[in-house]
N, CA, C and O of each residue as an XYZ file, in Angstrom:
560
protein
N      14.749     27.332    -10.918
C      14.819     26.094    -11.676
C      15.165     26.364    -13.126
O      15.372     25.433    -13.905
N      15.227     27.610    -13.481
C      15.546     27.939    -14.872
C      16.974     27.549    -15.237
O      17.354     27.581    -16.408
N      17.763     27.180    -14.226
C      19.148     26.788    -14.485
C      19.254     25.338    -14.937
O      20.283     24.932    -15.476
N      18.220     24.568    -14.726
C      18.234     23.149    -15.095
C      17.597     22.946    -16.460
O      16.715     23.710    -16.852
N      18.034     21.921    -17.190
C      17.416     21.607    -18.480
C      15.958     21.165    -18.289
O      15.603     20.645    -17.231
N      15.124     21.369    -19.298
C      13.690     21.060    -19.177
C      13.388     19.627    -18.713
O      12.466     19.422    -17.924
N      14.138     18.650    -19.184
C      13.854     17.267    -18.781
C      14.112     17.069    -17.283
O      13.387     16.322    -16.626
N      15.123     17.721    -16.750
C      15.414     17.629    -15.321
C      14.350     18.383    -14.519
O      13.954     17.929    -13.446
N      13.896     19.500    -15.013
C      12.827     20.256    -14.356
C      11.556     19.422    -14.292
O      10.866     19.419    -13.273
N      11.240     18.712    -15.378
C      10.050     17.842    -15.390
C      10.170     16.748    -14.337
O       9.204     16.451    -13.635
N      11.349     16.150    -14.227
C      11.560     15.108    -13.221
C      11.405     15.685    -11.816
O      10.769     15.066    -10.962
N      11.972     16.846    -11.569
C      11.846     17.496    -10.253
C      10.375     17.761     -9.938
O       9.923     17.513     -8.820
N       9.636     18.260    -10.913
C       8.215     18.542    -10.692
C       7.430     17.265    -10.387
O       6.554     17.267     -9.523
N       7.740     16.187    -11.087
C       7.051     14.918    -10.831
C       7.389     14.367     -9.454
O       6.505     13.905     -8.732
N       8.664     14.415     -9.089
C       9.077     13.915     -7.781
C       8.478     14.752     -6.653
O       8.152     14.216     -5.594
N       8.331     16.046     -6.865
C       7.785     16.914     -5.815
C       6.295     16.687     -5.601
O       5.739     17.200     -4.629
N       5.632     15.941     -6.471
C       4.223     15.589     -6.290
C       4.058     14.453     -5.280
O       2.952     14.203     -4.801
N       5.156     13.766     -4.958
C       5.085     12.676     -3.990
C       4.855     13.245     -2.596
O       5.342     14.331     -2.283
N       4.113     12.515     -1.750
C       3.847     13.034     -0.402
C       5.126     13.207      0.402
O       5.983     12.324      0.430
N       5.241     14.346      1.048
C       6.397     14.619      1.900
C       7.646     15.035      1.154
O       8.698     15.219      1.765
N       7.547     15.188     -0.163
C       8.707     15.567     -0.971
C       8.499     16.994     -1.477
O       7.640     17.254     -2.320
N       9.288     17.889     -0.955
C       9.242     19.275     -1.424
C      10.195     19.458     -2.598
O      10.842     18.511     -3.045
N      10.271     20.680     -3.083
C      11.105     20.965     -4.254
C      12.585     20.687     -3.979
O      13.299     20.189     -4.849
N      13.034     21.007     -2.784
C      14.447     20.812     -2.442
C      14.816     19.321     -2.453
O      15.825     18.934     -3.041
N      14.004     18.500     -1.808
C      14.256     17.052     -1.792
C      14.091     16.471     -3.182
O      14.865     15.605     -3.589
N      13.092     16.937     -3.917
C      12.880     16.460     -5.282
C      14.097     16.772     -6.154
O      14.490     15.963     -6.995
N      14.678     17.925     -5.951
C      15.879     18.298     -6.710
C      17.039     17.373     -6.354
O      17.764     16.922     -7.240
N      17.222     17.086     -5.059
C      18.285     16.160     -4.644
C      18.074     14.777     -5.248
O      19.020     14.149     -5.725
N      16.835     14.309     -5.227
C      16.539     12.995     -5.798
C      16.784     12.978     -7.306
O      17.364     12.032     -7.837
N      16.342     14.020     -7.981
C      16.519     14.095     -9.436
C      18.002     14.121     -9.795
O      18.427     13.458    -10.742
N      18.781     14.880     -9.047
C      20.224     14.938     -9.317
C      20.886     13.596     -9.013
O      21.828     13.199     -9.699
N      20.403     12.904     -7.999
C      20.922     11.561     -7.697
C      20.616     10.602     -8.854
O      21.479      9.833     -9.276
N      19.396     10.656     -9.352
C      19.015      9.806    -10.484
C      19.873     10.140    -11.700
O      20.301      9.243    -12.426
N      20.123     11.417    -11.921
C      20.957     11.851    -13.042
C      22.370     11.288    -12.924
O      22.961     10.884    -13.925
N      22.918     11.257    -11.702
C      24.275     10.736    -11.480
C      24.323      9.206    -11.516
O      25.393      8.627    -11.703
N      23.187      8.557    -11.340
C      23.133      7.092    -11.326
C      23.416      6.546    -12.715
O      23.315      7.249    -13.721
N      23.770      5.285    -12.735
C      24.008      4.629    -14.029
C      22.690      4.465    -14.782
O      21.608      4.540    -14.199
N      22.803      4.244    -16.057
C      21.631      4.005    -16.903
C      20.864      2.785    -16.380
O      19.633      2.783    -16.351
N      21.597      1.759    -15.971
C      20.981      0.525    -15.469
C      20.190      0.782    -14.178
O      19.085      0.266    -14.013
N      20.757      1.578    -13.267
C      20.046      1.905    -12.025
C      18.771      2.694    -12.315
O      17.738      2.458    -11.689
N      18.839      3.614    -13.247
C      17.667      4.413    -13.614
C      16.598      3.521    -14.250
O      15.408      3.679    -13.978
N      17.027      2.589    -15.094
C      16.066      1.658    -15.714
C      15.429      0.760    -14.661
O      14.230      0.486    -14.720
N      16.221      0.304    -13.703
C      15.690     -0.549    -12.642
C      14.657      0.211    -11.818
O      13.607     -0.337    -11.482
N      14.942      1.459    -11.494
C      13.994      2.284    -10.748
C      12.703      2.472    -11.538
O      11.610      2.280    -11.004
N      12.826      2.840    -12.787
C      11.624      3.079    -13.588
C      10.830      1.789    -13.788
O       9.600      1.821    -13.794
N      11.513      0.659    -13.952
C      10.819     -0.622    -14.103
C      10.114     -1.022    -12.806
O       9.031     -1.607    -12.842
N      10.722     -0.709    -11.668
C      10.090     -0.996    -10.376
C       8.793     -0.216    -10.226
O       7.802     -0.748     -9.725
N       8.793      1.020    -10.649
C       7.583      1.847    -10.589
C       6.509      1.269    -11.495
O       5.350      1.163    -11.093
N       6.881      0.894    -12.715
C       5.913      0.307    -13.644
C       5.386     -1.028    -13.128
O       4.199     -1.321    -13.266
N       6.267     -1.840    -12.533
C       5.844     -3.131    -11.992
C       4.811     -2.958    -10.885
O       3.831     -3.699    -10.828
N       5.027     -1.983    -10.010
C       4.066     -1.730     -8.930
C       2.711     -1.360     -9.523
O       1.681     -1.863     -9.074
N       2.701     -0.502    -10.509
C       1.447     -0.089    -11.129
C       0.766     -1.234    -11.863
O      -0.462     -1.316    -11.873
N       1.546     -2.119    -12.477
C       0.985     -3.231    -13.247
C       0.567     -4.417    -12.388
O      -0.419     -5.083    -12.703
N       1.299     -4.696    -11.306
C       1.123     -5.959    -10.592
C       0.444     -5.874     -9.234
O      -0.225     -6.825     -8.831
N       0.591     -4.780     -8.524
C       0.054     -4.724     -7.165
C      -1.437     -4.394     -7.210
O      -1.869     -3.407     -7.805
N      -2.193     -5.260     -6.558
C      -3.648     -5.131     -6.482
C      -4.074     -5.366     -5.038
O      -3.240     -5.620     -4.169
N      -5.372     -5.279     -4.790
C      -5.901     -5.618     -3.480
C      -6.242     -7.102     -3.462
O      -6.847     -7.625     -4.398
N      -5.847     -7.770     -2.385
C      -6.217     -9.166     -2.186
C      -7.739     -9.228     -2.102
O      -8.349     -8.399     -1.427
N      -8.353    -10.178     -2.764
C      -9.815    -10.277     -2.765
C     -10.364    -10.790     -1.439
O     -11.573    -10.748     -1.211
N      -9.490    -11.272     -0.569
C      -9.926    -11.771      0.733
C      -9.754    -10.718      1.825
O     -10.720    -10.362      2.500
N      -8.523    -10.217      2.001
C      -8.238     -9.301      3.111
C      -8.163     -7.840      2.678
O      -8.207     -6.946      3.523
N      -8.053     -7.586      1.393
C      -7.944     -6.251      0.821
C      -6.635     -5.563      1.169
O      -6.535     -4.336      1.128
N      -5.626     -6.369      1.513
C      -4.275     -5.867      1.657
C      -3.636     -5.768      0.281
O      -4.215     -6.209     -0.712
N      -2.461     -5.198      0.224
C      -1.747     -5.064     -1.047
C      -1.098     -6.396     -1.403
O      -0.512     -7.060     -0.547
N      -1.206     -6.776     -2.658
C      -0.690     -8.081     -3.069
C      -0.391     -8.094     -4.555
O      -0.923     -7.293     -5.323
N       0.470     -9.016     -4.942
C       0.651     -9.266     -6.375
C       0.212    -10.679     -6.733
O       0.407    -11.125     -7.864
N      -0.387    -11.392     -5.760
C      -1.064    -12.667     -6.011
C      -2.443    -12.553     -5.364
O      -2.663    -11.726     -4.479
N      -3.358    -13.391     -5.818
C      -4.693    -13.360     -5.231
C      -5.170    -14.775     -4.964
O      -5.347    -15.538     -5.914
N      -5.385    -15.156     -3.725
C      -5.224    -14.336     -2.532
C      -3.753    -14.083     -2.215
O      -2.855    -14.717     -2.770
N      -3.537    -13.134     -1.301
C      -2.164    -12.744     -0.964
C      -1.460    -13.849     -0.184
O      -2.086    -14.822      0.235
N      -0.173    -13.692      0.002
C       0.625    -14.686      0.713
C       0.176    -14.915      2.143
O       0.230    -16.044      2.630
N      -0.264    -13.872      2.824
C      -0.750    -14.033      4.196
C      -2.024    -14.860      4.228
O      -2.161    -15.748      5.069
N      -2.951    -14.586      3.336
C      -4.215    -15.332      3.299
C      -4.001    -16.789      2.882
O      -4.770    -17.664      3.280
N      -2.974    -17.051      2.094
C      -2.673    -18.418      1.654
C      -1.877    -19.217      2.677
O      -1.812    -20.443      2.586
N      -1.274    -18.546      3.641
C      -0.365    -19.189      4.585
C      -1.130    -20.118      5.526
O      -1.930    -19.659      6.341
N      -0.886    -21.405      5.414
C      -1.584    -22.392      6.243
C      -1.084    -22.411      7.683
O      -1.727    -23.012      8.543
N       0.035    -21.774      7.963
C       0.566    -21.718      9.324
C      -0.072    -20.609     10.165
O       0.195    -20.504     11.362
N      -0.901    -19.797      9.549
C      -1.563    -18.712     10.277
C      -2.909    -19.208     10.805
O      -3.481    -20.157     10.269
N      -3.406    -18.568     11.849
C      -4.699    -18.910     12.442
C      -5.795    -18.255     11.604
O      -6.025    -17.050     11.707
N      -6.463    -19.043     10.784
C      -7.467    -18.517      9.861
C      -8.785    -18.172     10.547
O      -9.677    -17.610      9.912
N      -8.923    -18.492     11.808
C     -10.135    -18.152     12.549
C      -9.975    -16.852     13.334
O     -10.926    -16.369     13.948
N      -8.772    -16.293     13.310
C      -8.480    -15.063     14.047
C      -8.292    -13.924     13.050
O      -7.463    -14.010     12.144
N      -9.063    -12.868     13.226
C      -9.066    -11.775     12.256
C      -8.763    -10.453     12.955
O      -9.395    -10.106     13.953
N      -7.801     -9.728     12.424
C      -7.458     -8.394     12.917
C      -7.914     -7.383     11.877
O      -7.523     -7.461     10.712
N      -8.736     -6.439     12.297
C      -9.274     -5.430     11.389
C      -8.416     -4.178     11.517
O      -8.245     -3.641     12.611
N      -7.881     -3.722     10.394
C      -7.012     -2.550     10.388
C      -7.545     -1.511      9.407
O      -8.334     -1.815      8.512
N      -7.095     -0.285      9.603
C      -7.577      0.817      8.772
C      -6.896      0.856      7.406
O      -7.564      1.019      6.385
N      -5.577      0.709      7.381
C      -4.801      0.864      6.148
C      -3.811     -0.292      5.979
O      -3.470     -0.955      6.958
N      -3.346     -0.542      4.749
C      -2.323     -1.566      4.547
C      -1.065     -1.320      5.391
O      -0.409     -2.274      5.809
N      -0.730     -0.070      5.639
C       0.449      0.240      6.451
C       0.276     -0.255      7.891
O       1.261     -0.585      8.551
N      -0.964     -0.309      8.380
C      -1.220     -0.845      9.721
C      -0.954     -2.340      9.753
O      -0.404     -2.855     10.726
N      -1.338     -3.031      8.703
C      -1.069     -4.461      8.579
C       0.436     -4.710      8.619
O       0.903     -5.612      9.315
N       1.179     -3.921      7.884
C       2.638     -4.068      7.832
C       3.242     -3.833      9.216
O       4.136     -4.570      9.631
N       2.768     -2.825      9.925
C       3.295     -2.541     11.260
C       3.058     -3.711     12.205
O       3.948     -4.078     12.973
N       1.874     -4.295     12.156
C       1.582     -5.451     13.006
C       2.436     -6.654     12.618
O       2.929     -7.375     13.485
N       2.610     -6.866     11.332
C       3.437     -7.982     10.868
C       4.884     -7.813     11.319
O       5.526     -8.783     11.722
N       5.390     -6.605     11.253
C       6.771     -6.355     11.682
C       6.951     -6.632     13.169
O       8.029     -7.038     13.603
N       5.899     -6.412     13.944
C       5.991     -6.638     15.389
C       6.053     -8.127     15.716
O       6.585     -8.509     16.758
N       5.514     -8.972     14.836
C       5.498    -10.412     15.063
C       4.524    -10.837     16.142
O       4.560    -11.986     16.583
N       3.654     -9.937     16.579
C       2.756    -10.217     17.697
C       1.429    -10.857     17.279
O       0.651    -11.270     18.139
N       1.162    -10.946     15.985
C      -0.132    -11.451     15.521
C       0.090    -12.537     14.481
O       0.901    -12.375     13.569
N      -0.633    -13.649     14.618
C      -0.463    -14.764     13.684
C      -1.775    -15.164     13.016
O      -1.907    -16.285     12.526
N      -2.732    -14.261     12.994
C      -3.989    -14.551     12.320
C      -4.016    -13.921     10.945
O      -2.980    -13.676     10.327
N      -5.226    -13.663     10.482
C      -5.427    -13.000      9.198
C      -5.874    -11.564      9.439
O      -6.145    -11.170     10.574
N      -5.948    -10.798      8.381
C      -6.286     -9.381      8.465
C      -7.495     -9.068      7.601
O      -7.878     -9.836      6.719
N      -8.078     -7.921      7.883
C      -9.073     -7.319      7.002
C      -8.776     -5.829      6.980
O      -8.826     -5.171      8.019
N      -8.470     -5.294      5.815
C      -8.103     -3.883      5.669
C      -9.330     -3.096      5.196
O      -9.890     -3.376      4.136
N      -9.732     -2.115      5.996
C     -10.919     -1.323      5.684
C     -10.659     -0.238      4.646
O     -11.587      0.179      3.954
N      -9.431      0.223      4.523
C      -9.046      1.315      3.613
C      -9.693      2.631      4.003
O     -10.221      3.355      3.159
N      -9.645      2.933      5.302
C     -10.140      4.208      5.786
C     -10.866      4.030      7.094
O     -10.933      2.935      7.652
N     -11.408      5.132      7.569
C     -12.181      5.147      8.807
C     -13.446      5.953      8.575
O     -13.464      6.893      7.781
N     -14.496      5.575      9.274
C     -15.749      6.315      9.167
C     -15.515      7.744      9.671
O     -14.996      7.956     10.767
N     -15.906      8.701      8.853
C     -15.731     10.106      9.202
C     -16.887     10.914      8.602
O     -16.778     11.434      7.492
N     -17.991     11.015      9.345
C     -19.150     11.746      8.823
C     -18.831     13.175      8.400
O     -19.417     13.694      7.450
N     -17.896     13.810      9.111
C     -17.519     15.185      8.763
C     -16.905     15.264      7.361
O     -17.020     16.281      6.678
N     -16.249     14.169      6.944
C     -15.629     14.123      5.612
C     -16.502     13.384      4.600
O     -16.087     13.166      3.462
N     -17.701     13.003      5.012
C     -18.605     12.294      4.113
C     -18.226     10.843      3.885
O     -18.621     10.254      2.879
N     -17.461     10.253      4.808
C     -17.053      8.857      4.670
C     -17.890      8.015      5.621
O     -17.783      8.123      6.842
N     -18.727      7.173      5.022
C     -19.579      6.273      5.795
C     -19.181      4.834      5.561
O     -18.230      4.569      4.827
N     -19.888      3.901      6.168
C     -19.561      2.477      6.022
C     -19.551      2.007      4.563
O     -18.803      1.099      4.197
N     -20.381      2.629      3.749
C     -20.446      2.231      2.338
C     -19.174      2.584      1.568
O     -18.956      2.067      0.472
N     -18.332      3.457      2.125
C     -17.083      3.850      1.475
C     -15.904      2.987      1.895
O     -14.795      3.147      1.385
N     -16.147      2.073      2.825
C     -15.087      1.217      3.353
C     -15.378     -0.239      2.997
O     -16.398     -0.534      2.374
N     -14.504     -1.132      3.382
C     -14.651     -2.566      3.095
C     -15.404     -3.277      4.231
O     -15.050     -4.389      4.622
N     -16.448     -2.613      4.754
C     -17.217     -3.173      5.861
C     -18.160     -4.274      5.372
O     -18.330     -5.291      6.045
N     -18.771     -4.074      4.210
C     -19.666     -5.096      3.651
C     -18.912     -6.408      3.458
O     -19.437     -7.484      3.742
N     -17.682     -6.309      2.974
C     -16.868     -7.501      2.772
C     -16.459     -8.135      4.103
O     -16.364     -9.358      4.215
N     -16.219     -7.288      5.111
C     -15.901     -7.791      6.447
C     -17.076     -8.578      7.010
O     -16.893     -9.677      7.534
N     -18.270     -8.029      6.907
C     -19.461     -8.721      7.407
C     -19.673    -10.049      6.698
O     -20.098    -11.024      7.318
N     -19.379    -10.093      5.404
C     -19.498    -11.351      4.656
C     -18.486    -12.380      5.160
O     -18.811    -13.562      5.269
N     -17.276    -11.947      5.465
C     -16.262    -12.868      5.999
C     -16.686    -13.438      7.342
O     -16.542    -14.633      7.599
N     -17.208    -12.572      8.189
C     -17.632    -13.008      9.517
C     -18.854    -13.926      9.403
O     -18.962    -14.907     10.138
N     -19.761    -13.615      8.495
C     -20.990    -14.395      8.336
C     -20.731    -15.821      7.862
O     -21.552    -16.709      8.090
N     -19.602    -16.044      7.207
C     -19.351    -17.405      6.711
C     -18.991    -18.368      7.837
O     -18.829    -19.566      7.607
N     -18.866    -17.838      9.070
C     -18.732    -18.688     10.238
C     -17.340    -19.209     10.559
O     -17.190    -19.994     11.494
N     -16.339    -18.809      9.835
C     -14.981    -19.340     10.081
C     -14.163    -18.461     11.029
O     -13.045    -18.818     11.401
N     -14.720    -17.318     11.417
C     -14.018    -16.399     12.315
C     -14.567    -16.594     13.727
O     -15.781    -16.638     13.925
N     -13.678    -16.707     14.696
C     -14.119    -16.829     16.083
C     -13.945    -15.483     16.807
O     -13.133    -14.649     16.408
N     -14.704    -15.299     17.848
C     -14.649    -14.055     18.617
C     -13.826    -14.277     19.872
O     -13.977    -15.297     20.545
N     -12.961    -13.334     20.190
C     -12.133    -13.427     21.402
C     -12.374    -12.253     22.296
O     -11.768    -12.155     23.363
């Protein structure tokens, strides 16, 4: 990497910190960004800043959102009495892409794993129990 200027090396190092991105892919990405227009680079950097500034957890389902509650929780066309419990936001997205579910979600943000020291108190189980206790969820 000594052949690249320091600013490009810094970008490669930052990109290689992303999951699944090794030094080789990070170098390809950095060189692509370098070849991109100034406007494309600004758009990319602004998108990253926007995600950090705007994306939060929905206070109802704990999915990723930039409104609270999220669009799914606000959608009156969904079955609000039907709840699908998922481990991660990516699971919610997979189910939504399938089009097979028309209820609401509850994202736990992990799974109980005593070996890793993860118990119910580390997940969104307390919030799930509160949702169920309010009586608007039916059991199927």
